[in-house]
C-alpha positions as CSV (number, residue, x, y, z in Angstrom):
1,M,78.1,-201.2,55.6
2,K,79.1,-200.7,59.3
3,R,80.9,-197.4,59.8
4,T,83.2,-196.6,62.7
5,I,84.5,-193.2,64.0
6,F,87.7,-193.7,65.9
7,V,88.2,-191.1,68.6
8,I,91.9,-191.1,69.7
9,N,93.2,-189.7,72.9
10,P,96.8,-188.8,72.2
11,N,97.8,-188.9,75.9
12,S,98.1,-192.2,77.9
13,T,95.7,-191.3,80.7
14,Q,92.8,-193.8,80.3
15,A,90.6,-191.7,82.7
16,V,90.6,-188.9,80.1
17,T,89.4,-191.3,77.4
18,E,86.7,-192.7,79.6
19,A,85.6,-189.1,80.5
20,F,85.1,-187.9,77.0
21,D,83.7,-191.3,75.9
22,R,80.8,-191.0,78.4
23,G,80.1,-187.6,76.9
24,L,79.8,-189.2,73.4
25,D,76.9,-191.5,74.4
26,C,74.4,-189.0,73.0
27,F,75.9,-189.5,69.5
28,R,75.3,-193.3,69.6
29,F,72.0,-194.0,67.9
30,A,70.4,-196.8,66.0
31,G,71.6,-196.9,62.5
32,G,74.4,-194.4,63.1
33,P,78.1,-195.0,63.0
34,T,79.9,-196.8,65.8
35,I,82.0,-194.6,68.0
36,R,85.2,-196.2,69.4
37,S,87.4,-194.2,71.8
38,L,91.0,-195.3,72.0
39,T,94.0,-194.3,74.1
40,L,97.4,-193.8,72.5
41,A,99.6,-196.0,74.8
42,E,102.8,-194.2,73.6
43,G,101.6,-190.8,74.6
44,P,102.6,-188.8,77.7
45,P,100.2,-188.5,80.7
46,G,99.0,-185.2,79.3
47,I,99.7,-183.0,76.2
48,Q,101.0,-180.0,78.1
49,S,103.8,-178.6,76.0
50,Q,104.9,-178.2,72.4
51,M,107.3,-181.1,72.9
52,D,104.4,-183.3,73.9
53,V,102.6,-182.3,70.7
54,E,105.6,-183.2,68.6
55,R,106.2,-186.5,70.4
56,V,102.8,-187.9,69.6
57,T,102.6,-186.9,65.9
58,L,104.3,-190.0,64.4
59,P,102.6,-192.5,66.8
60,L,99.3,-191.0,65.8
61,V,100.1,-191.3,62.1
62,N,101.1,-194.9,62.6
63,L,98.0,-195.7,64.6
64,V,95.7,-194.3,62.0
65,K,97.5,-196.1,59.2
66,K,97.1,-199.4,61.2
67,L,93.4,-198.8,61.8
68,D,92.9,-197.9,58.2
69,L,94.6,-201.1,57.1
70,E,92.8,-203.3,59.6
71,H,89.3,-201.9,59.2
72,G,89.3,-200.7,55.6
73,A,86.1,-198.9,54.6
74,E,84.6,-199.5,58.0
75,A,87.0,-196.9,59.4
76,A,85.0,-193.9,58.3
77,A,86.6,-191.1,60.2
78,F,89.2,-190.2,62.8
79,V,88.9,-187.6,65.6
80,I,92.0,-186.5,67.5
81,A,90.8,-185.8,71.0
82,C,93.2,-183.3,72.3
83,F,92.7,-179.5,72.3
84,S,96.2,-178.9,70.8
85,D,95.1,-180.9,67.7
86,P,98.5,-182.7,67.7
87,G,99.5,-184.3,64.4
88,L,96.4,-183.1,62.7
89,H,97.9,-182.2,59.4
90,A,100.3,-185.2,59.3
91,V,97.5,-187.6,60.0
92,R,95.4,-186.0,57.2
93,E,98.3,-186.9,54.9
94,A,98.2,-190.5,56.1
95,T,94.6,-191.3,55.2
96,T,91.9,-190.4,52.7
97,K,89.3,-190.6,55.4
98,P,88.1,-187.4,57.3
99,V,90.4,-186.4,60.2
100,L,89.0,-183.9,62.6
101,G,90.8,-182.1,65.4
102,I,88.6,-181.3,68.4
103,S,90.1,-177.8,68.8
104,E,89.2,-176.7,65.3
105,C,85.8,-178.3,65.6
106,G,85.1,-176.9,69.1
107,L,86.1,-173.4,68.1
108,L,84.1,-173.4,64.9
109,S,81.1,-174.7,66.8
110,A,81.5,-172.1,69.4
111,M,81.4,-169.3,66.8
112,T,78.0,-170.4,65.7
113,L,76.7,-170.0,69.3
114,G,78.2,-166.6,70.3
115,H,80.4,-163.8,69.1
116,K,83.1,-163.7,71.7
117,V,84.6,-167.1,72.7
118,G,86.2,-167.8,76.0
119,V,88.5,-170.8,76.4
120,I,89.4,-172.6,79.6
121,A,92.9,-174.0,79.4
122,I,94.3,-176.6,81.8
123,L,97.6,-174.8,82.4
124,R,99.0,-171.3,81.7
125,Q,101.8,-172.8,79.5
126,S,99.1,-174.2,77.2
127,I,97.9,-170.8,76.3
128,P,100.7,-169.6,73.9
129,R,100.4,-172.9,72.0
130,H,96.7,-172.5,71.6
131,M,97.1,-168.8,70.7
132,R,99.4,-169.8,67.8
133,M,96.6,-172.1,66.6
134,F,93.9,-169.5,66.9
135,G,96.1,-167.2,64.8
136,A,96.7,-169.9,62.2
137,M,92.9,-170.3,62.0
138,G,92.4,-166.6,61.6
139,I,90.0,-166.3,64.5
140,T,92.1,-164.4,67.1
141,Q,89.6,-161.5,67.1
142,R,86.8,-163.8,68.1
143,I,88.7,-165.0,71.2
144,A,87.6,-163.0,74.2
145,A,90.3,-164.6,76.4
146,E,91.8,-167.9,77.3
147,L,92.4,-168.5,81.1
148,P,94.0,-171.4,82.9
149,L,92.4,-173.8,85.3
150,G,95.8,-174.4,86.9
151,M,95.5,-178.2,87.0
152,E,97.4,-180.9,85.2
153,V,95.5,-183.5,83.0
154,V,95.9,-186.3,85.6
155,E,94.4,-184.0,88.3
156,L,91.1,-183.6,86.4
157,S,89.9,-186.9,88.0
158,D,89.2,-184.8,91.2
159,S,85.7,-183.8,90.2
160,T,85.1,-181.4,93.2
161,R,88.3,-179.5,92.6
162,T,87.8,-179.5,88.8
163,R,84.2,-178.1,89.0
164,A,85.3,-175.4,91.5
165,G,88.0,-174.3,89.0
166,L,85.8,-174.5,86.0
167,L,83.1,-172.3,87.6
168,R,85.7,-169.8,88.8
169,V,87.4,-169.5,85.4
170,G,84.2,-169.7,83.4
171,T,82.6,-166.9,85.5
172,Q,85.7,-164.7,84.9
173,L,85.5,-165.3,81.2
174,R,81.8,-164.4,81.2
175,D,81.9,-161.4,83.5
176,A,85.4,-159.9,83.1
177,H,86.0,-160.7,79.4
178,Q,82.4,-160.7,78.1
179,A,82.6,-164.2,76.6
180,D,79.2,-165.3,75.4
181,V,80.2,-168.9,74.8
182,V,82.8,-171.0,76.6
183,V,85.0,-173.8,75.2
184,L,86.5,-176.5,77.4
185,G,90.1,-176.5,76.4
186,C,90.8,-180.2,77.3
187,A,89.0,-183.4,76.6
188,G,89.4,-184.4,80.2
189,M,86.8,-181.8,81.2
190,A,84.1,-183.4,79.1
191,E,81.8,-184.8,81.8
192,H,81.4,-181.3,83.3
193,R,80.0,-179.5,80.2
194,Q,76.3,-179.6,81.0
195,W,76.9,-178.7,84.7
196,L,79.0,-175.7,83.8
197,Q,76.6,-174.5,81.2
198,D,73.8,-174.7,83.7
199,Q,75.9,-172.7,86.2
200,L,77.1,-170.0,83.8
201,G,73.9,-169.5,81.8
202,V,75.9,-169.3,78.5
203,P,76.6,-172.1,75.9
204,V,79.5,-174.4,76.8
205,V,81.1,-176.4,74.0
206,E,82.8,-179.7,74.7
207,P,85.2,-180.1,71.8
208,A,85.2,-183.9,71.5
209,Q,81.5,-183.8,71.1
210,A,81.9,-181.1,68.5
211,G,84.5,-183.2,66.6
212,V,82.3,-186.4,66.7
213,S,79.2,-184.3,65.6
214,M,81.1,-183.0,62.6
215,A,82.4,-186.5,61.8
216,I,78.9,-187.9,61.8
217,G,77.8,-185.2,59.5
218,R,80.6,-185.9,57.1
219,I,79.8,-189.7,57.1
220,L,76.0,-189.3,56.7
221,S,76.4,-186.8,53.9
222,S,78.4,-189.5,52.0
223,W,75.8,-192.3,52.5
């Protein structure tokens, strides 16, 4: 039976979806599940506040219910591709299929690669929201620091500026905070993962890749 992983961008910026979708090509292999990246049309341009998180929860639930109904058993897993994991627990209540949040997956993956995890946020106001999540996961002591890039989601399309910021913040996390693994705190940074890892010399985790990797594992283990 054909199996599909639906990777859902909760913001309405198609460029973000396209960026992380390109980073998922390495998980597309013969005999493996199909990976479909979708954009939530009702979402804001970026998930940048707690209000944004709350606004997209019900639209995400409704979309997953719709996909579940339309595709049945073919819909094998859902990945919420935003580092705030918006609607994660509500969506899990809406389906019996695996639902993975890229923040949880990215952080768990990072902790298998290093002891102290540094996180690159897009904006300073994102950090308190993420810190609450780290606390709920019980991993605060493993977080070396989270530092902001100082760019809004829609600005990440400027690759030159984004890479300059990623290198600046990543270097600070590595050298000033002793992070031995770095997590990209927004799916819109996806295409820069390998470049940043080469520049920093420490593992860099792209959370959408981590989420899809875990989804594939869940699917294959059930075959």
